[in-house]
C-alpha positions as CSV (number, residue, x, y, z in Angstrom):
1,X,130.4,97.9,87.1
2,X,129.2,99.0,83.6
3,X,130.4,98.2,80.0
4,X,129.5,100.7,77.5
5,X,130.8,101.5,74.1
6,X,132.4,105.0,73.4
7,X,132.0,107.0,70.2
8,X,135.1,105.5,69.0
9,X,133.6,101.8,69.3
10,X,135.9,100.5,72.1
11,X,134.4,98.9,74.8
12,X,135.1,100.7,78.6
13,X,134.6,99.5,81.5
14,X,132.8,102.2,84.4
15,X,133.4,101.4,88.1
16,X,132.1,104.2,90.7
17,X,134.6,105.2,93.4
18,X,134.4,107.1,96.3
19,X,136.9,110.0,96.5
20,X,138.5,108.7,99.6
21,X,139.4,105.6,97.6
22,X,141.0,107.0,94.4
23,X,144.7,107.5,95.2
24,X,145.0,103.5,96.6
25,X,143.0,102.3,92.9
26,X,144.9,104.8,91.2
27,X,148.5,103.0,92.7
28,X,146.7,99.3,91.7
29,X,146.5,100.8,88.1
30,X,149.7,102.0,87.7
31,X,151.2,98.7,89.3
32,X,148.7,97.3,86.9
33,X,150.5,99.0,84.2
34,X,147.6,100.9,83.2
35,X,148.3,104.5,81.8
36,X,145.9,107.6,82.5
37,X,144.4,109.0,79.5
38,X,141.6,111.7,80.1
39,X,140.6,113.5,83.5
40,X,136.9,114.8,83.1
41,X,136.3,117.9,85.0
42,X,133.0,119.9,85.6
43,X,133.0,123.2,87.2
44,X,136.4,122.6,88.2
45,X,136.0,119.2,89.9
46,X,137.0,116.0,89.0
47,X,134.1,113.7,88.2
48,X,135.9,110.7,86.1
49,X,139.3,109.7,84.8
50,X,139.6,107.2,81.9
51,X,142.6,104.5,81.7
52,X,143.7,102.5,79.4
53,X,146.1,99.5,79.2
54,X,148.7,99.3,76.2
55,X,148.7,95.7,75.4
56,X,144.9,94.5,75.9
57,X,143.5,97.9,74.8
58,X,141.3,97.5,77.6
59,X,139.5,101.3,78.9
60,X,138.7,101.6,82.5
61,X,136.8,104.5,83.5
62,X,136.7,105.6,87.1
63,X,133.8,107.9,87.5
64,X,134.7,109.6,91.4
65,X,131.7,110.1,93.6
66,X,131.9,112.3,96.5
67,X,130.7,111.4,99.7
68,X,127.7,113.0,101.1
69,X,127.3,114.8,104.0
70,X,123.9,113.4,104.6
71,X,125.2,109.6,105.0
72,X,127.8,111.0,107.5
73,X,125.7,113.3,109.7
74,X,123.1,110.4,110.1
75,X,124.6,107.5,112.8
76,X,124.7,104.1,112.2
77,X,122.1,101.5,114.1
78,X,123.2,100.4,117.5
79,X,122.0,97.0,118.9
80,X,120.4,99.1,121.5
81,X,118.1,101.3,119.1
82,X,117.0,97.8,117.5
83,X,116.1,96.5,121.2
84,X,114.1,100.0,122.1
85,X,112.2,99.5,118.9
86,X,111.3,96.1,119.4
87,X,110.1,96.9,123.0
88,X,107.9,99.9,121.7
89,X,106.7,97.4,119.1
90,X,105.9,94.3,121.9
91,X,104.0,97.3,123.9
92,X,102.0,98.6,121.4
93,X,101.0,95.0,119.8
94,X,99.9,94.1,124.0
95,X,97.9,97.2,124.0
96,X,96.1,96.6,120.9
97,X,95.4,93.3,122.2
98,X,94.4,94.3,125.5
99,X,91.9,96.6,123.5
100,X,90.4,94.1,121.9
101,X,89.8,91.9,124.7
102,X,88.2,94.2,126.4
103,X,86.0,95.7,123.9
104,X,85.0,92.7,121.7
105,X,84.1,89.7,123.9
106,X,81.0,88.9,122.5
107,X,82.5,88.4,118.8
108,X,81.8,84.7,117.9
109,X,84.9,84.7,116.0
110,X,87.3,86.2,118.8
111,X,90.2,84.0,120.6
112,X,89.3,83.3,124.3
113,X,91.9,83.0,126.3
114,X,91.6,80.4,128.8
115,X,93.7,78.2,130.7
116,X,93.8,74.6,130.2
117,X,91.3,72.3,132.4
118,X,92.9,71.3,136.1
119,X,92.5,67.6,137.2
120,X,89.4,68.8,139.4
121,X,87.6,70.2,136.5
122,X,88.0,67.4,134.5
123,X,86.6,64.9,137.7
124,X,83.7,67.2,138.1
125,X,82.5,67.7,134.1
126,X,83.2,63.4,134.1
127,X,80.8,63.0,137.1
128,X,77.9,65.4,135.5
129,X,78.2,62.8,132.6
130,X,77.5,60.4,134.6
131,X,74.8,61.6,136.5
132,X,73.0,62.6,133.2
133,X,73.6,58.9,131.9
134,X,72.0,57.6,134.9
135,X,69.0,59.9,135.2
136,X,68.8,59.3,131.2
137,X,68.6,55.5,131.6
138,X,68.5,54.2,135.2
139,X,67.6,50.5,133.9
140,X,71.0,50.3,131.9
141,X,72.6,51.9,134.7
142,X,71.6,49.3,137.5
143,X,72.5,46.4,134.7
144,X,75.9,47.9,134.5
145,X,76.9,48.7,138.0
146,X,76.1,47.5,141.5
147,X,73.6,49.7,143.1
148,X,76.2,50.8,146.0
149,X,78.4,52.1,142.8
150,X,77.6,56.0,142.4
151,X,78.5,58.7,139.9
152,X,81.6,60.0,141.5
153,X,83.4,56.1,141.9
154,X,82.8,55.9,137.6
155,X,84.1,59.6,136.8
156,X,87.2,58.8,138.8
157,X,87.7,55.6,137.1
158,X,87.1,57.3,133.8
159,X,90.0,59.9,134.3
160,X,93.6,59.3,132.7
161,X,96.3,58.0,135.3
162,X,97.8,61.4,135.6
163,X,94.6,63.1,136.6
164,X,94.1,60.3,139.2
165,X,97.4,61.1,141.0
166,X,96.5,64.6,141.1
167,X,93.3,64.4,142.8
168,X,94.3,61.7,144.9
169,X,98.2,63.2,145.9
């Protein structure tokens, strides 16, 4: 909706209307006591109407738009179209990810996909740490532990209760 001043200095409101809605809007204006003042034609095609309210002196200009055939020929998008497009995008993104993982394995900044360590992996990592500690300082090891205690027992005791339960059960 636009408001503009015409040559006579009167304030008029401009509204764009589709041709299909014109009859309904005309009937509303007649009920509202508006009077038709002017019909504008270009090449025998009606393009605008000007209406005036006699008491309030308000002017209303209806600019008539024709329905474009281009808009009606293009079907509206359905949910199936959206889902199909999302699937295509997902397949393309997966192909991009796979091409990166195949060709760029040596890059430092590359994110490597790895599964979390299992309880047995954590246990064997602890065993290797305990063996290193024992070989680095045997006197300290013998001071802390009895000679019958080996690295496997220390590694098992260092595990979380969840990892212990996963190994023994």
